[in-house]
N, C-alpha and C positions, 0 to 999 in steps of 0.2 A: 161832238165826239160820241160815238156809239158805245153803248154798254155791252160788255161781254154777256153772252147768253149761256146760262147754266141751267141744268135740270132742277136745281133746288134754289129757293130764294135766299137762304141765309148761308154765309160763308162757312160757319161751323158745321152745317149739314153736308158740305162738299168735302170735308176733311176725310182722309182715308180711315182715321180711327173711328169715325162714326159708322163705318161699314164693317167693323169687326163683328163677326157672328157672335151671338150670345153664347155663354158657356153651355156646353152640352154635357149633361150628367150621363156617364157611361155605367158606373156602378157605385154603390155605397153600402157600407156595412159598418158595424161598430168600430170606430177608431181608424177607418180607412175610407178613402174616396178616390175615384178615377173619373176624370173629366177631360173634355177637349174644347179647343177654340180654333177658329180659322181666321185667316186674314188674306186679302188679295195681294198679289205681288205686283204692285203698280209702280210706275216710274217716279211717283211722288216719294217713294221710299229709297231712292238711289242717291248716291253722293258723287263719286268720281267715275263711275262706270255704269253700265246698264244692268248691274246686279243690285239686289236689295242690300242696303247697308246693314252691317252686323248689328248696329244699335237698334234697328227696327225689329230684327229677328229676336234680339234679347228682350225687347220690350214686349213682344208677344209672349215669350216664355215667362217673363215676370208677371204679366197680367194673368196668365193661366195659373201660375203659382199662387198668386194672391187670392184668386177666386177659390181655388181648392183649399187654401188655408182658412178662408172664411167658413167653408163648409165643415172643416174639422172642429172649429170652435163651438163649444157648447154655450147655452145661455149663461150669463153671469161670468163669462171668460173673455179675455182678449189675448192678443199675442204680440210679441215683440220679435221682429226679424233679427236673426243673428248673423246669417251669411247667405249669400246668393252668388253663384258663379255660373258662367255660361262658356261652353267650348263649341267652336265652330268647325265643321268637317268639310263643307263644300259650299261653293258660291251658289246663290239662288238667283236665276235670271228674272228680270221684271217683265214677265210675259202675261200677266193678268190672271194666271191660275192661282189656286189657293195654297197657302202654307197651312199646315195643321199642327197644332201643339197638343200633345197628350200629357196630362199630369197625373201622377199617382202619389197621393198623400197618405201618410200613416202617422200615428201617434206612437212614439217610443216611450220607454220608461221615463219617469220624472217629468212628464208633460212636454217632452221635446217632440216637435212636429218636424217631419222630414218629407220633402216633396221632390220627386224626380220628374223632370220634364224632358220629353223628346220632341223635337220639331222636325217634321217631315215635309219634303217638297211635294209637288203635285204627282210626281212619279213614284212616291212612296219611299224615297231614299232619305236616310237620316241626314239632315242638314246641320243640326245643332243639338246639344244636350245641355241641360241646366240642372243644378241641384240647389235646393234652398233648405235652410234650417231656421226654425223659430221656437221660441219658448212660450208655451201656453201659460197664461197668468190668471189665477183666480181673482176676480175683481174684488171680492170681499177681503182679500189679504193685501191689497195694494195700499201703500201709505199715501194718504191724501193730505196735502198741505192746506191749512186754513188760509183764508183770505188775508189775515193779518200777517202771517209768515211771508206770503208772497209780496205784500207791500213792503215789509221790512227789508227783504232782499233787494227789491228794486230801489228803495231809498238809499241803501248802503252803496249800491253800484253807482247811483247818481251822485252821491256825496263824494265818493272816491274819484269819479271823473272830474267833478268840479275842483277838488283840491289838486288833483294832478295837472289840471289845465293852467293853474296859477303859478306853477313852478317855472323858473327861468333858468336857462343854462348859465353855469358859472362863467364869469369872464375869463377868457383864456388867452 
């Protein structure tokens, strides 16, 4: 049996996600960032038609959102995602051209990060729009559990499971 000939030796290098263009910084100022990412519209991203699946488009928007969120975070901070939603406006044919996601992230009052993402097809038409919200967290104010607390919780769950597994249904 002949092996299939691919331009790359490893399967993970053939995946379409490995061909995502790295994030491109468009603008940055205090508390705000604008960036972009692109992705080829390949047939690998289709489901039931010759159009790119909405999940693939949402994944590009989410990747761009996360990258811009990381750029908003200062040293000794982290963030917790609160909401992310994507709306779709038109089908995107799998013709090999590039989708472009542009994200604008800002920090609002009380450490709330807001990211708006627009996804454009190769003709410059808006294909999808996404919005994400996250809470910035000062790492020094996070409550950290000690190892003994974590072990106690695990032991309690294990004990409860063992006790519950010995129960027998009442004869009926």
